C-alpha positions in Angstrom: 44.1 4.8 -13.8 41.4 3.7 -16.1 37.9 5.0 -15.9 36.7 1.6 -14.8 39.1 1.6 -11.8 37.8 5.1 -10.8 34.2 3.9 -11.0 35.0 0.9 -8.9 36.7 3.1 -6.2 33.7 5.4 -6.2 31.3 2.4 -5.8 33.4 1.1 -2.8 33.4 4.6 -1.2 29.6 4.8 -1.7 29.1 1.3 -0.2 31.0 2.4 2.8 29.0 5.6 3.2 25.7 3.6 2.8 26.8 1.1 5.4 27.8 3.9 7.9 24.5 5.7 7.3 22.5 2.5 7.7 24.2 1.7 11.0 23.6 5.2 12.3 19.9 5.1 11.2 19.5 1.7 12.9 21.1 2.9 16.1 18.8 6.0 16.1 15.7 3.8 15.5 16.7 1.4 18.3 17.2 4.3 20.7 13.8 5.7 19.8 12.2 2.3 20.3 13.8 1.8 23.7 12.7 5.2 24.8 9.1 4.6 23.7 9.0 1.1 25.4 10.2 2.6 28.7 7.9 5.6 28.4 4.8 3.6 27.8 5.9 0.5 29.8 5.3 -1.7 26.8 5.7 -5.5 26.8 6.7 -7.7 23.9 3.0 -8.8 23.7 2.0 -5.2 23.3 4.4 -4.7 20.4 4.3 -8.0 18.6 0.8 -9.1 19.6 -0.3 -12.0 21.7 -1.5 -15.4 20.4 -3.9 -15.2 17.5 -6.5 -17.2 19.4 -6.7 -18.3 23.0 -7.3 -21.9 22.2 -4.0 -22.4 20.5 -2.0 -20.9 23.3 -4.0 -22.9 25.9 -3.1 -26.2 24.2 0.4 -25.4 23.1 3.0 -27.5 24.8 0.5 -29.8 26.5 1.2 -33.5 26.3 -1.3 -35.8 24.7 -2.3 -39.1 26.3 -1.1 -42.2 24.5 -3.7 -44.2 22.6 -1.6 -47.1 21.4 0.8 -49.4 23.2 3.4 -51.9 21.8 3.2 -54.6 24.5 6.5 -56.1 23.3 8.7 -53.0 23.8 6.5 -50.7 25.9 6.5 -48.0 23.2 3.5 -45.8 23.0 1.9 -43.6 20.3 -0.7 -40.8 20.6 -2.2 -41.5 17.2 -1.0 -38.1 16.0 1.6 -37.6 13.3 3.4 -40.3 11.4 2.7 -43.7 12.8 5.7 -45.6 14.2 7.0 -48.6 12.4 5.7 -51.1 14.9 2.1 -50.1 14.1 2.4 -49.4 10.4 0.3 -51.8 8.2 -1.3 -53.5 11.2 -4.7 -53.3 12.8 -4.5 -50.5 15.3 -7.4 -51.9 17.4 -5.0 -54.6 18.6 -2.7 -51.9 20.1 -5.3 -49.7 21.7 -4.8 -48.9 25.4 
């Protein structure tokens, strides 16, 4: 067996040891975290924090009223984001609701 083969085998053995120790350390950390969460009755918001500002959480997920209407197809657009093809390059005042 060459010296290179011996080193490769040593590296593989070390990689296996490292992975085993990493998995054990992870399991220990998770057990400790679970115990602390139960002990102090922590919520995800306590751990990871809540919304940065109350305004963004209050408006998140709310629908915005449509401002423009394509009378031919009934499609609407709120005026936010990329404009749809039916309004691009045209006077938007003509499509206002």
